[in-house]
Structures are given as structure tokens and as C-alpha cells.
C-alpha positions in Angstrom: -11.0 -6.2 23.5 -12.2 -9.8 23.4 -12.0 -11.8 20.2 -15.3 -12.9 18.6 -16.0 -16.5 17.5 -19.0 -17.4 15.3 -20.7 -20.5 16.6 -22.7 -23.0 14.4 -24.7 -25.4 16.5 -25.8 -28.2 14.3 -23.1 -30.9 14.1 -20.7 -28.7 16.0 -22.3 -28.4 19.4 -25.2 -30.8 18.9 -25.9 -33.9 16.8 -28.6 -32.8 14.4 -29.7 -36.4 13.6 -30.6 -37.1 17.2 -33.2 -34.2 17.0 -34.7 -35.6 13.8 -35.0 -39.0 15.3 -37.1 -37.6 18.1 -39.7 -35.9 15.8 -43.2 -37.3 15.6 -44.4 -38.9 12.4 -46.6 -35.8 11.9 -43.6 -33.5 12.3 -41.5 -35.6 9.9 -44.1 -35.2 7.3 -44.9 -31.6 7.9 -41.3 -30.5 7.9 -39.8 -32.9 5.3 -36.6 -31.6 3.8 -36.7 -28.6 6.1 -36.1 -30.0 9.6 -34.2 -27.0 10.7 -37.6 -25.1 10.7 -39.1 -27.5 13.4 -40.0 -25.3 16.4 -37.4 -25.9 19.2 -35.5 -28.5 17.1 -32.2 -27.8 18.9 -33.8 -28.7 22.3 -34.4 -32.2 20.9 -30.7 -32.8 20.0 -28.0 -34.5 22.1 -24.8 -32.5 22.6 -21.7 -33.8 20.8 -19.2 -35.4 23.1 -17.0 -32.8 24.9 -18.7 -29.9 22.9 -20.2 -28.2 25.9 -17.0 -28.3 27.9 -15.0 -27.0 24.9 -17.6 -24.3 24.3 -17.4 -23.1 27.9 -13.6 -22.9 27.7 -13.8 -20.9 24.5 -16.3 -18.5 26.0 -13.8 -17.6 28.8 -11.6 -15.9 26.2 -13.9 -15.0 23.3 -17.4 -13.6 22.8 -19.7 -16.1 21.0 -22.1 -14.9 18.3 -24.9 -17.1 16.9 -26.6 -17.1 13.6 -30.1 -18.3 14.2 -32.1 -19.6 11.3 -35.5 -18.1 10.6 -37.5 -19.9 8.0 -34.4 -21.6 6.8 -32.5 -18.4 6.2 -29.5 -17.2 8.2 -30.2 -14.0 10.2 -27.1 -11.9 10.8 -26.6 -10.5 14.3 -27.8 -6.9 14.8 -25.2 -4.4 15.6 -25.7 -1.0 17.3 -23.6 2.0 17.2 
């Protein structure tokens, strides 16, 4: 059985501030104080140095599980029996 690792993306795999710096003035105003709700915000972020390589190595021996945010609230992964 493979071990499970829970992966947080912002400031672990990607630099959250780089995504904020790429928002339009309209997005900055519309999502003020809740930038994690901007649609596709993670696609605007730069990866942290060596994070992708490290993540790939980790995935060789462990199963990653993500906790996506929906409207600023963590959604726990679904499990099935």
C-alpha cells in the first residue's frame, strides 16, 4: 500500500504572490481580500524553485491528495467504499 501525502499548492508548489501580480485591476478590486477565489488563479502563478522536480520524486513513492478551495473553503477529498 502506498503512503498518502497531502499537498498544499500555494507557497509550497507555486508562489501565490506571482499570481496576484498578474491580476487585472478589475480582478484586484472584485476579489480584494479573497484572491484565492479568482478563477484559475493557480495557472497564473510561477512554480517555486525545484518544487516541481521535488513533487515528481515524491509522487514516485506516495499518492498525492489535494484539497481544492471552493469559495474560500477547503473541500475534503471524497472517499468511496
